[in-house]
C-alpha positions as CSV (number, residue, x, y, z in Angstrom):
1,M,10.1,76.2,31.5
2,K,10.1,72.8,33.6
3,K,6.6,72.7,33.7
4,L,5.7,73.3,29.9
5,I,8.2,70.3,29.4
6,L,6.9,67.9,32.1
7,S,3.6,69.3,30.4
8,A,4.9,68.3,26.8
9,L,6.3,64.6,28.4
10,I,3.1,63.7,29.6
11,I,1.3,64.1,26.4
12,V,3.4,62.2,24.4
13,L,3.3,59.5,26.7
14,F,-0.4,59.8,26.9
15,F,-0.9,59.7,23.0
16,S,1.6,56.7,22.8
17,C,0.0,54.7,25.3
18,K,-3.3,55.4,23.9
19,K,-2.4,54.5,20.4
20,E,-0.8,51.3,21.3
21,S,-3.9,50.6,23.4
22,E,-6.1,51.1,20.3
23,G,-4.0,48.5,18.2
24,K,-4.2,46.2,20.7
25,D,-8.3,46.7,21.0
26,S,-8.4,46.3,17.1
27,N,-6.8,43.5,17.2
28,E,-8.8,41.6,19.7
29,K,-11.8,42.8,17.7
30,I,-10.9,41.3,14.8
31,D,-10.3,37.8,16.7
32,S,-13.6,38.1,18.2
33,L,-15.0,38.6,14.6
34,D,-13.4,35.1,13.5
35,V,-11.7,36.4,10.3
36,K,-12.2,33.8,7.7
37,E,-8.1,33.9,6.5
38,T,-6.7,30.7,6.5
39,T,-3.3,31.0,8.7
40,I,-0.3,28.5,9.3
41,D,1.1,27.8,12.6
42,T,5.0,27.6,13.4
43,L,4.5,23.9,12.5
44,N,3.5,25.0,8.7
45,V,0.2,23.4,9.7
46,V,-2.4,24.9,7.7
47,K,-5.6,25.9,9.5
48,P,-8.9,25.5,8.3
49,N,-11.4,28.5,8.0
50,K,-13.2,29.6,11.6
51,K,-16.7,28.9,10.6
52,S,-20.0,29.9,13.0
53,I,-22.0,26.6,14.5
54,K,-24.8,28.0,12.5
55,E,-22.4,27.6,9.0
56,V,-21.4,24.1,10.1
57,K,-24.9,23.2,11.0
58,A,-26.3,24.5,7.8
59,E,-23.5,22.4,5.5
60,L,-23.7,19.3,7.3
61,T,-27.7,19.2,6.9
62,A,-27.2,20.2,3.2
63,K,-25.2,17.2,2.7
64,G,-27.1,14.9,4.5
65,F,-25.1,13.9,7.4
66,Q,-26.4,13.0,11.0
67,F,-25.4,15.4,13.8
68,F,-26.3,17.1,17.2
69,D,-25.3,19.5,19.5
70,Y,-24.8,20.4,23.0
71,I,-23.1,22.9,25.5
72,D,-20.0,21.8,27.4
73,E,-20.7,22.4,31.2
74,E,-17.0,23.6,31.7
75,T,-16.3,25.6,28.7
76,Y,-19.9,26.8,27.8
77,D,-18.8,25.7,23.9
78,T,-21.2,24.8,21.6
79,I,-19.6,21.3,20.8
80,I,-21.1,19.5,17.6
81,M,-21.4,15.5,17.4
82,Q,-21.6,14.0,13.7
83,Q,-21.7,10.8,12.6
84,Y,-18.9,9.5,11.4
85,F,-18.5,5.6,9.7
86,M,-15.6,3.6,11.6
87,V,-15.0,0.5,8.7
88,F,-12.6,-2.3,10.0
89,L,-11.0,-4.3,6.9
90,K,-11.3,-7.8,8.2
91,S,-9.4,-11.0,6.9
92,G,-11.1,-12.4,4.2
93,P,-11.5,-15.7,2.8
94,I,-9.1,-15.6,-0.1
95,R,-5.6,-15.4,1.5
96,L,-3.4,-17.3,-1.1
97,Q,-1.3,-15.4,-3.6
98,N,2.0,-15.4,-4.9
99,E,4.6,-12.5,-3.2
100,E,4.3,-10.3,-6.3
101,E,0.5,-10.3,-6.7
102,T,0.4,-9.5,-2.6
103,R,2.9,-6.5,-3.2
104,L,0.6,-5.2,-6.0
105,L,-2.7,-5.6,-3.8
106,K,-1.1,-3.5,-0.9
107,K,0.2,-0.9,-3.5
108,E,-3.6,-0.7,-5.0
109,H,-5.3,-0.9,-1.4
110,S,-2.8,2.1,0.4
111,A,-3.5,4.0,-3.3
112,H,-7.7,3.2,-3.1
113,L,-7.2,4.4,1.0
114,S,-5.4,7.6,-0.1
115,K,-7.7,8.7,-2.8
116,M,-10.5,8.5,-0.2
117,Y,-8.6,10.6,2.1
118,K,-7.6,13.0,-0.9
119,L,-11.5,13.6,-1.9
120,G,-12.9,13.7,1.6
121,Y,-14.2,10.5,2.3
122,A,-12.0,9.3,4.8
123,D,-10.7,11.5,7.5
124,M,-8.2,8.7,9.2
125,Y,-7.1,5.1,7.9
126,G,-4.6,2.8,9.0
127,P,-3.3,-1.0,9.7
128,F,-3.5,-2.5,13.4
129,E,0.0,-4.0,14.4
130,D,-0.9,-7.0,16.2
131,N,-1.8,-9.4,13.1
132,G,-5.1,-10.6,14.3
133,T,-8.3,-11.0,12.0
134,I,-8.9,-7.1,12.0
135,R,-6.1,-5.9,9.5
136,D,-7.0,-2.0,9.7
137,V,-9.6,0.8,10.1
138,T,-10.5,3.4,8.1
139,I,-13.2,6.7,9.6
140,Y,-15.3,7.9,6.9
141,N,-16.4,11.2,7.0
142,V,-19.8,10.9,4.9
143,P,-23.5,11.2,5.4
144,T,-24.8,7.3,5.1
145,L,-23.8,4.2,6.1
146,K,-24.3,2.9,2.7
147,M,-21.8,5.4,0.8
148,A,-19.5,4.1,3.4
149,D,-20.2,0.6,2.7
150,S,-19.9,1.2,-1.1
151,L,-16.6,3.3,-0.8
152,A,-15.1,0.4,1.7
153,K,-16.2,-2.4,-0.7
154,S,-14.2,-0.8,-3.8
155,D,-10.8,-1.5,-2.2
156,P,-9.1,-4.0,-4.2
157,M,-8.3,-6.1,-1.5
158,V,-12.0,-6.4,-0.4
159,K,-12.9,-7.0,-4.3
160,K,-10.2,-9.8,-4.7
161,G,-11.7,-11.1,-1.4
162,N,-8.8,-10.4,0.7
163,L,-10.3,-8.5,3.3
164,I,-14.2,-8.0,4.2
165,V,-16.0,-5.1,5.2
166,E,-17.8,-4.4,8.7
167,V,-19.2,-0.9,9.0
168,H,-20.3,0.7,12.5
169,P,-22.1,4.5,12.5
170,W,-19.4,6.2,15.5
171,W,-20.3,10.0,17.3
172,A,-17.4,11.9,17.3
173,A,-17.3,15.9,17.9
174,K,-16.8,17.9,14.8
175,G,-13.0,19.8,14.4
176,Y,-11.5,17.5,17.3
177,T,-8.4,16.2,16.4
178,L,-6.1,13.4,18.2
179,R,-3.4,14.6,20.7
């Protein structure tokens, strides 16, 4: 009788362990297939869909972006380097307005940069704090220097002559974030 109970217990344990390990294996398989779902992490930051290297390259090519890739020697990951455009907004020749005009221009300038970000043209922007010649920087995620220059020059403060535009091509790893 003891042997029968012991055998039954071993069989139950075997099947319950097998079931648990099958669940882990299927989760690992799902992870390795790069399931295309948008997830939200614990900070409520939406993480974008994971795309294959081939899909990212095809998308960049179709949109006219310049890029190249290489294999990271440490991780063996494929790193895609994309050309972005760093725009420096520098002090312009016109600096004489009253406080109300200045406030309105700054509001329009902020709205322009916010619009560029929302439309996906600008990935990052912000002012410098040192009160030097370079007032702001914007990183444009567009395929050409001409497009970055045109978008930057549509800024109300540039149009009024308060700021001037200086554009530089800049290479950065696609998908990397600030830390």
